[in-house]
C-alpha positions, 0 to 999 in steps of 0.5 A: 488494517491500520493508518496511512498512505503515499506517493508525490510527483515532482517534476512531470508536465504530464502530472495533473499535481498541485502540492508538493509538486505544483512548486516544483520545475517540470521535465518537459516531455512528448506528452506536454502540459497537462490539459485542465491541470496546473501547469509549471516551470518547464525545465530544459536539459542544460546542453554541456555534457551531464553529470551523474548523480550519486548512487544511492542504496535503501534507505534513504540517509535521512540524519537526525542528531547525527545518526540516521532517523529510524522512520520516516513514514508517510513521506512527501518531497517538494523542491523550493524553486527559488533555492533549489532544496528538495524538503521531506517532510514525515509523519510524527514519530519518534526518531531514535529508540533514546528514551526521556526521564519517564521511560518514554520516547520523544515524539516530533511533530512532522520533522522535516528535512532537506537536500541537494541530492534526493539522497542525504537528508538533513534534519531542519526541525519540526514543523510545529512544537506542540498540537493544535488546539482543536486536536487532541493533545495525545494525537499524532499529525500523520500524513503530510502534504505540502503544496505550494500556490499563490505564493503561499506553502500548506502543510496538510496533515490528519490527526487521529481524534480532535477536542471537537464535540464526538471527536474523529479524525480530521484534516488540518493545515499549517501555512507559512511563508516558505517550505520550512514555515514559520508555520501558523496553523489555520486553527479549524479542520480543512475536513472536520469529522464526519459518521460513516455511512451505513454504521451506527450513529457515532462511528466516525469515518477515517478522515486522514491521508490528505492528498491536493492537486489543482484542476483547472485552477481548483484545489481538490482534496483526496483523503480517507482511509479504511473506515469510510472509503476514500474521498474527493472534494474540492477546496476553498480558493484559499486552501484552508477550507473545503466544501463539503457539499462537492465531497464524492467517494472514489473508492470502497470501505474496507481496502485503501488509503492514503491516495496519490495522483498522476495525471497521464496522457490524459488519465488521473491515475490514482494509487493507494495502499492497502492493509496494515501498515505497521505490522512489524515482521509481517507487515503486508502493505502493498500500493495499488493503482486505478485510473480515470478520465475524470479526477472524480472518477469512477476510477478502474483497474487495468480489469475495468474493476472499479474501486468502488466494486464490493469485489474491489480493483487495483493494480498492484505497483509496489509489493515486498519482494523477498528482501529484507524490505515489507510494508512499501507504502504510502508512497510520494513521488518526482520527476528528476531533471533527466525526466525519469519518475521516481517513488519514495514511500515507507517500508518495514525491515523485517530483520530490524523492525521495531523501536529498541525496547519497545517490541510493536512500535514499527519502525518506517524509514524512507526509501526511494526507487523509480517508477516506469511503465508498463502497457499505460500502468505504473509499477516500481523498478520495471515490476520487481519492487523495493531495492535493497542494493546499490542503484543509480540515483536521480538527477534531483539538479540541472545538468545531471542525468541519472543512469537509471534504465528500466529493465521489467520483469518477465514474471516467471509462469507454470511449466511441466505439470507435476501433479494435478486434481479436476475432482472428477470422480465422487470421491477425493483422490488419495493423494489428499489427507486431512488435518482435522477431517471435517463432518462427511456431509458438510463436502462433497467431490462431483461434477468436477470440482470440490464443494467445501462449506465454510467452517465457523473455525478459523486456524490462529493458535492457540485459539481453538477450535481450528479449521479442517485441511485438506492436505497433500505433499508438496514436490522438491525444488521450486514449483507452483501451485494453482487452484480455481476457487470460488465461495458463495459470498456474495458481493453485495457490499455486505459484511461477512468478515474473514469467511475465506476459502483457496490455497494453503502452504502449510507447515503446520497450525502457526506456521503457514502461508495462505492465498485465499478468496477472502470477504473482510468487511464490505469487500472481497479481496484475494488475501495473502496471508502469513501466520508464524507462532510462538513468536517473542514478545509483542511480535505479531501472529499473521500478517497479511498482503493482497493482490488482485481483484476476484472474479465475479465467478471463479478466480485463479490463485497461484502460489510460486514456491522457492526455497523459502520464498512464496510470492502470489499470483492472482486471475479473474479469467484465468490468462491475464495476471497480477503479480503480488507480495513475497513472503519469506517462510521456513515452513520446515521439511515437510511442508504441504500444499492445502485447501481451506473453507474457513472463517465463518459459517453459512457460504460454500467454497469451490474449487474447480481444479488445483495444478502442480507444476515446474515453473518456467 
């Protein structure tokens, strides 16, 4: 897991944000202005015939030096009410693959762009030309969050390291008279480095990814990442310092980063991203939501599962869908002049993931797609995920009306059963065969389940030894495989890294897709991984997404297979399903369905049933 995050609402009376939204006009909705939140200018749609805005296709046309910028990671967007321009802020990155005389790429510190239509963006310069004195000289300046309040503009940013005693990540702020500055640094962190609770002294938590909202006239900041979790604390009235004593943790460590808050119908929705933001073609970043009646939490998903729990909650908002875009996340958002909400976020083109000549340095261009609401929960493009076709554009200016209308995805379900195994005998069915058989006394069949001791090994060649795999033939054509699984790893927040059990779609030890109940740091998660080796130099051999929560008892795992597309779904009750990411994987001419119990000794995996079905 690495850094990154977020989104941002722009024009919605139902949004309770300050920050980039605070300066933005708001479209009136039936819900009216949010109670207890900062209000915005109400926008009345024009009585004139609506103008259709232009269409677009991802990525957005973010232009630097006459060409599309290579990256606009961790985007933030705001509208200046004085001029009607939209402004886009990006994390510090190289904007081209051109190298300097020393052979290095040129990093731009918080590059800024502006647009009239939210599609075509022109470069306005970098926020600063050098790092503030308290920031380490080689540290990035990440994850901008821009706020207009009290007649001033505030650009909050994160740094991974500082010159302060003990170092560590922190959040700073620039202030200025307009959306492009000129910016002046506050001279010290808004949120300074801090030790991570429960870790050895000197282990710093991840103080990154700021998000500012205003509630009852008082600003709050959300921040944090995998190292320590997500937090919220009050800001001082001037917005340049924070009140440490007001801090409250809102999400467990080892799961989320890149907070963004929406208020809708009396609920505060926290959207955040999970897994690795920057893993080239195997990036599996995914966006989740949880909600609370209070900005301080507790935040729970659609199943009622808390995001503070070890068996951590979260409802999928945005996941890769099998087109060229992988790892969509770190969202910001807006609601346009016709009332439609949109997300702007970064993603990775799996066909062109790296800066030229620098494998391992992931490009993350900015994308945009509609944000819809399904049964009280946010989903992107009706649940379809990132778009890679021509789309109706947003109503970025008064008098415009978008042509977009949501069409909600109908998720596939199992149809006719092709094969099943309830493990009702005392020996394995002859349909199953072992790859590297385990010791006979480490597994047993009985009582309607397979119980299998977790092995210390994993399957990441060339590392050896490799774990065992129990396999059976996969059918031809479209199908879904479902397994009901639990592990004996307790959900108490203890760390048993990468102990896991579950499903494998197996083309070989270096070529598989897996969906397992996994222990990751303090959490228990459903991990949807892709192993691919050998691979070109500088490329990863493994990437992962995560899906819905792990059950307190059993967890239901499904993988839908459609040619080279493998899509995950999970459930904690076998009836209500979370639909997650898709991996594109050529597993060869004879892939097999497999089970694993691996990643660390001392526990067991139980499998209650495996069913293979056609898809309907």
